[in-house]
C-alpha positions as CSV (number, residue, x, y, z in Angstrom):
1,M,29.1,-5.6,-18.4
2,T,27.2,-7.8,-20.8
3,T,27.2,-10.5,-18.2
4,I,25.6,-8.1,-15.7
5,N,22.9,-7.2,-18.2
6,V,22.2,-10.8,-19.0
7,R,21.9,-11.7,-15.4
8,G,19.7,-8.7,-14.7
9,A,17.5,-9.6,-17.6
10,R,17.1,-13.2,-16.4
11,T,16.4,-12.2,-12.8
12,G,13.9,-9.5,-13.9
13,A,12.1,-12.0,-16.2
14,A,11.9,-14.5,-13.4
15,L,10.5,-11.9,-11.0
16,R,7.9,-10.8,-13.5
17,R,6.9,-14.5,-14.0
18,L,6.6,-14.8,-10.2
19,S,4.5,-11.7,-10.0
20,R,2.2,-12.9,-12.7
21,S,1.9,-16.2,-11.0
22,A,1.1,-14.6,-7.6
23,T,-1.5,-12.3,-9.2
24,T,-3.1,-15.2,-11.0
25,T,-3.3,-17.2,-7.8
26,L,-4.8,-14.3,-5.9
27,L,-7.4,-13.8,-8.7
28,G,-8.4,-17.5,-8.5
29,V,-8.6,-17.3,-4.7
30,A,-10.7,-14.1,-4.9
31,V,-13.2,-15.6,-7.4
32,I,-13.5,-18.9,-5.6
33,G,-13.8,-17.3,-2.2
34,Y,-16.4,-14.8,-3.3
35,A,-18.5,-17.6,-4.9
36,A,-18.2,-19.8,-1.8
37,L,-19.4,-17.0,0.4
38,G,-22.3,-16.4,-1.9
39,V,-23.3,-20.1,-1.9
40,A,-22.9,-20.3,1.9
41,S,-25.2,-17.3,2.4
42,S,-27.8,-18.8,0.1
43,G,-27.2,-16.1,-2.5
44,S,-27.7,-13.1,-0.2
45,F,-24.0,-12.2,-0.5
46,F,-24.7,-11.5,-4.2
47,D,-27.5,-9.1,-3.5
48,G,-27.1,-5.4,-4.3
49,P,-26.9,-4.1,-0.7
50,S,-24.4,-6.8,0.2
51,V,-22.2,-6.0,-2.8
52,R,-22.4,-2.3,-2.0
53,T,-21.4,-2.8,1.6
54,F,-18.6,-5.2,0.7
55,L,-17.0,-2.8,-1.9
56,Q,-17.6,0.3,0.3
57,Y,-15.4,-1.1,3.1
58,L,-12.8,-2.5,0.6
59,A,-11.7,1.0,-0.5
60,T,-9.7,1.9,2.5
61,P,-7.8,-1.5,2.7
62,I,-6.8,-1.0,-1.0
63,L,-5.5,2.5,-0.4
64,I,-3.5,1.7,2.8
65,G,-2.0,-1.3,1.0
66,L,-0.9,0.9,-1.8
67,A,0.5,3.5,0.7
68,Q,2.6,0.8,2.3
69,M,3.7,-0.5,-1.1
70,A,5.0,3.0,-2.1
71,A,7.4,2.9,0.9
72,L,8.3,-0.7,0.4
73,C,9.4,-0.1,-3.2
74,V,12.5,1.7,-2.0
75,G,13.1,-0.7,0.9
76,Q,11.5,1.4,3.5
77,L,8.8,0.6,6.1
78,N,6.0,3.0,7.1
79,L,4.7,2.1,10.6
80,A,2.7,5.3,10.7
81,V,0.1,4.4,8.1
82,G,-2.7,3.8,10.7
83,A,-1.8,6.7,12.9
84,L,-1.5,9.1,10.0
85,G,-4.8,7.9,8.6
86,G,-6.6,8.3,12.0
87,F,-5.1,11.7,12.6
88,T,-6.1,12.9,9.1
89,A,-9.6,11.6,9.4
90,C,-10.1,13.3,12.8
91,L,-8.5,16.5,11.4
92,M,-11.1,16.5,8.5
93,G,-14.0,15.8,10.9
94,V,-12.9,18.4,13.5
95,L,-12.4,21.1,10.8
96,M,-15.9,20.6,9.5
97,A,-17.8,19.9,12.7
98,D,-16.1,22.3,15.2
99,S,-14.6,25.0,13.0
100,G,-17.3,25.1,10.3
101,V,-14.8,24.7,7.5
102,P,-16.5,23.8,4.2
103,A,-16.1,20.1,3.3
104,P,-14.0,20.6,0.1
105,V,-11.5,22.8,2.1
106,A,-11.4,20.5,5.0
107,V,-10.8,17.5,2.8
108,L,-8.1,19.3,0.8
109,A,-6.4,20.4,4.1
110,G,-6.5,16.8,5.4
111,V,-5.0,15.3,2.3
112,L,-2.3,18.0,2.1
113,A,-1.5,17.5,5.8
114,A,-1.0,13.8,5.3
115,T,1.2,14.4,2.2
116,L,3.2,17.0,4.1
117,V,3.8,14.5,7.0
118,G,5.0,12.0,4.5
119,L,7.3,14.6,3.0
120,V,8.7,15.6,6.4
121,T,9.2,11.9,7.3
122,G,11.2,11.3,4.2
123,L,13.3,14.4,4.7
124,F,14.0,13.5,8.3
125,I,15.1,9.9,7.4
126,V,17.5,11.3,4.7
127,A,18.9,14.1,6.9
128,T,19.5,12.0,10.0
129,R,20.3,8.7,8.3
130,I,18.2,7.0,11.0
131,N,16.4,3.8,9.9
132,G,12.9,4.5,8.5
133,F,11.5,1.9,10.9
134,I,12.6,4.0,13.9
135,V,11.5,7.3,12.3
136,T,8.0,6.1,11.4
137,L,7.7,4.5,14.8
138,G,8.3,7.9,16.4
139,T,6.0,9.5,13.9
140,M,3.3,7.0,14.7
141,T,3.5,7.9,18.4
142,I,3.4,11.6,17.8
143,L,0.4,11.3,15.5
144,L,-1.5,9.1,18.0
145,G,-1.1,11.8,20.5
146,A,-2.3,14.4,18.0
147,Q,-5.3,12.3,17.1
148,Y,-6.3,12.0,20.7
149,R,-5.8,15.8,21.1
150,L,-8.2,16.4,18.2
151,A,-10.9,13.9,19.1
152,G,-10.4,13.1,22.8
153,T,-12.9,10.5,23.9
154,R,-15.8,11.7,21.8
155,T,-16.9,10.6,18.3
156,V,-17.0,13.5,15.8
157,D,-20.1,13.0,13.7
158,G,-21.5,16.5,13.1
159,Y,-19.7,17.1,9.9
160,S,-20.8,17.5,6.3
161,E,-23.9,15.4,5.3
162,T,-22.9,16.0,1.7
163,L,-19.6,14.2,2.3
164,K,-21.4,11.3,4.1
165,D,-23.9,11.1,1.2
166,L,-21.0,10.8,-1.2
167,G,-19.5,8.1,1.0
168,R,-22.8,6.2,0.7
169,A,-23.4,6.9,-2.9
170,A,-23.3,3.8,-5.1
171,P,-24.5,4.0,-8.7
172,S,-25.3,0.5,-9.9
173,N,-24.3,-0.7,-6.4
174,I,-20.7,0.4,-7.1
175,P,-19.7,2.8,-4.3
176,L,-18.0,6.0,-5.3
177,V,-15.3,5.5,-2.6
178,F,-14.4,2.2,-4.2
179,L,-14.1,3.9,-7.6
180,V,-11.8,6.4,-5.9
181,A,-9.6,3.6,-4.7
182,L,-9.5,2.0,-8.1
183,A,-8.7,5.3,-9.8
184,S,-5.8,5.9,-7.2
185,A,-4.5,2.4,-8.0
186,A,-4.6,3.0,-11.7
187,L,-2.8,6.4,-11.4
188,L,-0.2,4.8,-9.1
189,A,0.4,2.0,-11.6
190,A,0.8,4.5,-14.5
191,F,3.2,6.5,-12.4
192,M,5.3,3.4,-11.5
193,Y,5.2,1.7,-14.8
194,R,5.2,4.5,-17.3
195,T,7.1,7.5,-15.9
196,I,10.8,8.1,-15.4
197,A,10.3,9.1,-11.8
198,G,8.5,5.8,-11.1
199,R,11.3,3.8,-12.6
200,R,13.9,5.7,-10.7
201,L,12.0,4.8,-7.5
202,L,12.3,1.1,-8.4
203,A,15.9,1.4,-9.4
204,A,16.8,3.1,-6.1
205,G,15.0,0.4,-4.2
206,G,16.3,-2.5,-6.2
207,N,20.0,-1.6,-6.4
208,P,20.9,1.7,-4.5
209,L,24.6,1.5,-5.5
210,A,23.9,1.0,-9.2
211,A,21.3,3.8,-9.0
212,R,23.8,6.2,-7.5
213,L,26.4,5.3,-10.2
214,S,23.7,6.1,-12.8
215,G,23.2,9.6,-11.3
216,I,20.0,8.8,-9.5
217,S,19.7,10.3,-6.1
218,T,18.5,7.6,-3.7
219,D,17.8,10.3,-1.0
220,R,15.3,12.0,-3.3
221,Q,13.6,8.7,-4.1
222,I,13.2,8.0,-0.3
223,V,11.6,11.4,0.1
224,L,9.4,10.9,-2.9
225,A,8.3,7.4,-1.7
226,H,7.2,8.6,1.7
227,T,5.5,11.6,0.1
228,V,3.5,9.4,-2.2
229,S,2.7,7.1,0.8
230,G,1.4,10.1,2.8
231,L,-0.8,11.2,-0.1
232,L,-2.4,7.7,-0.4
233,V,-3.0,7.6,3.3
234,G,-4.7,11.0,3.0
235,I,-7.0,9.6,0.4
236,A,-7.6,6.6,2.5
237,A,-8.6,8.9,5.4
238,L,-11.0,10.7,3.1
239,T,-12.7,7.4,2.1
240,A,-12.9,6.4,5.7
241,T,-14.3,9.7,6.9
242,A,-16.9,9.7,4.1
243,S,-18.0,6.0,4.8
244,L,-18.1,6.1,8.6
245,P,-20.9,7.7,10.6
246,G,-18.3,9.5,12.6
247,V,-14.6,9.6,13.4
248,N,-12.8,9.1,16.8
249,R,-9.5,8.1,18.2
250,S,-10.0,4.4,17.2
251,V,-9.9,5.2,13.4
252,G,-6.7,3.8,11.9
253,G,-6.0,1.6,14.9
254,D,-6.4,-1.6,12.9
255,W,-4.8,-0.4,9.7
256,L,-1.2,-1.4,10.2
257,L,-1.4,-5.2,9.7
258,P,-3.6,-4.9,6.5
259,S,-1.3,-2.2,5.1
260,F,1.6,-4.7,5.2
261,A,-0.4,-7.8,4.4
262,A,-1.9,-6.5,1.1
263,P,1.4,-5.7,-0.7
264,I,3.4,-8.6,0.7
265,I,0.7,-11.1,-0.2
266,G,0.3,-9.3,-3.5
267,G,4.0,-10.0,-4.4
268,V,6.0,-6.9,-3.2
269,A,9.5,-7.6,-1.9
270,L,10.5,-6.2,1.4
271,N,14.0,-5.3,0.2
272,G,12.6,-2.9,-2.4
273,G,12.8,-2.6,-6.2
274,T,9.4,-4.0,-7.0
275,V,5.7,-3.0,-7.0
276,A,2.6,-5.1,-7.6
277,V,-0.4,-2.8,-7.9
278,L,-2.9,-5.4,-9.1
279,G,-1.6,-8.0,-6.7
280,T,-2.0,-5.5,-3.8
281,V,-5.6,-4.8,-4.8
282,L,-6.4,-8.5,-5.1
283,A,-4.8,-9.3,-1.8
284,A,-6.9,-6.5,-0.1
285,F,-10.0,-8.1,-1.7
286,V,-9.1,-11.5,-0.3
287,M,-8.6,-10.1,3.2
288,R,-11.9,-8.3,2.9
289,L,-13.4,-11.7,2.0
290,I,-11.9,-13.2,5.2
291,D,-13.4,-10.4,7.2
292,A,-16.8,-10.9,5.6
293,A,-16.6,-14.7,6.3
294,R,-15.7,-13.9,10.0
295,A,-18.9,-11.7,10.3
296,Q,-21.1,-14.2,8.5
297,F,-20.0,-17.2,10.5
298,S,-19.4,-15.4,13.8
299,L,-15.7,-16.4,13.9
300,D,-13.3,-15.4,16.6
301,P,-11.5,-12.2,15.4
302,S,-8.2,-13.5,16.9
303,W,-8.2,-16.5,14.6
304,V,-8.7,-14.2,11.6
305,N,-5.7,-12.1,12.6
306,F,-3.7,-15.3,13.2
307,L,-4.6,-16.6,9.8
308,I,-3.6,-13.3,8.1
309,G,-0.4,-13.1,10.0
310,L,0.5,-16.7,9.1
311,V,-0.2,-16.0,5.4
312,V,2.0,-12.9,5.5
313,L,4.9,-14.8,7.2
314,S,4.6,-17.7,4.8
315,T,4.6,-15.3,1.9
316,V,7.8,-13.6,3.1
317,V,9.6,-16.9,3.8
318,G,8.5,-18.4,0.5
319,G,9.6,-15.3,-1.4
320,R,12.9,-15.3,0.3
321,V,13.5,-19.0,-0.6
322,H,12.5,-18.4,-4.2
323,R,14.8,-15.4,-4.6
324,T,17.7,-17.3,-3.1
325,R,17.2,-20.1,-5.6
326,L,17.1,-17.6,-8.4
327,E,20.4,-16.0,-7.3
328,K,22.1,-19.4,-7.0
329,K,20.8,-20.3,-10.5
330,S,22.0,-17.0,-11.9
331,R,25.4,-17.4,-10.4
332,A,25.7,-21.0,-11.7
333,Q,24.8,-20.0,-15.2
334,G,27.0,-16.9,-15.5
335,R,30.3,-17.3,-13.7
336,V,32.4,-14.9,-15.7
337,P,34.8,-12.3,-14.3
338,S,32.9,-9.1,-13.9
339,A,33.9,-6.2,-16.1
340,P,34.6,-2.7,-14.9
341,V,31.4,-0.7,-14.3
342,D,30.7,1.7,-17.2
343,S,28.5,4.5,-15.8
344,G,27.3,5.3,-19.3
345,R,25.6,1.9,-19.5
346,T,24.5,1.4,-15.9
347,N,21.1,2.8,-16.6
348,A,20.3,-0.3,-18.7
349,A,21.6,-2.6,-16.0
350,V,19.5,-0.9,-13.4
351,T,16.4,-1.0,-15.6
352,N,16.9,-4.7,-16.2
353,T,18.0,-5.7,-12.7
354,R,14.7,-5.2,-11.1
355,G,11.5,-6.0,-13.1
356,V,8.4,-3.9,-12.6
357,R,5.6,-6.1,-11.5
């Protein structure tokens, strides 16, 4: 058992070093890229209106990246992020514009609906034992139909002007919707890093067998992960609804790739057990820089998508190669016959096996 703990500690330390390295690299890329765009635009990119617009449309990518990260931390995939976000945004807009529901009630109903969809998705995965990829693919199809049913071919724009004003509000050129995204990221980080429930999520994603031996219900963690993911998508839909002049069936249609790109580039493993909140935020910032560069230099959008996809694929392959090397090194340094598993000490092994990034 001591050997298991030592190996887990070494692997966790190596993963934390890798996470810090990825975050540092992303921070450098973000700073250099932002400065380069500012110079290329003769300084106009640093002006207050440009900063405000840039940050306003950064809020949603951050939130959908965090939503996908919540599912990835237990080894799940959520293909319904975009469809759920679009459905929730249209639900909020229709409730306000067509039914006359007050904005606070409509917003609360939308966020709760998104959270409920996440909860039901998690329960369905656990009850049927069907792969989350298939379940969320089906959920995505259902929600796309529901979104079309709500909005049809029109653009719903006659909803609360107060909500739109809040979406445009930017004290000191810092949009409120961006502050909402940062606050959500901070709360998620505190939940993952500081609470028992968050550490159980990571334990269940990192080593399901060890988690079960420790008395942790992996089924509950899957349900919780999808519920948190749905909640974050609901908040993303709120920021989108407040920022956009209107909502229609196209909202959320381009969210799927960024939702995966941000956490993967930020350093989150696809097989679960890790989170990288700061890395996800920085990766979303970098992708927003790429989008801003596309608009500034009139680049072909297909090349931008190709570049983001290539970066995601390279990150996955590079992470896999690095983890394989770590495993080989760990086995080479600690080839000792394994001791019987003592369930009373498994919690320590689980905690050390997967480091929190």
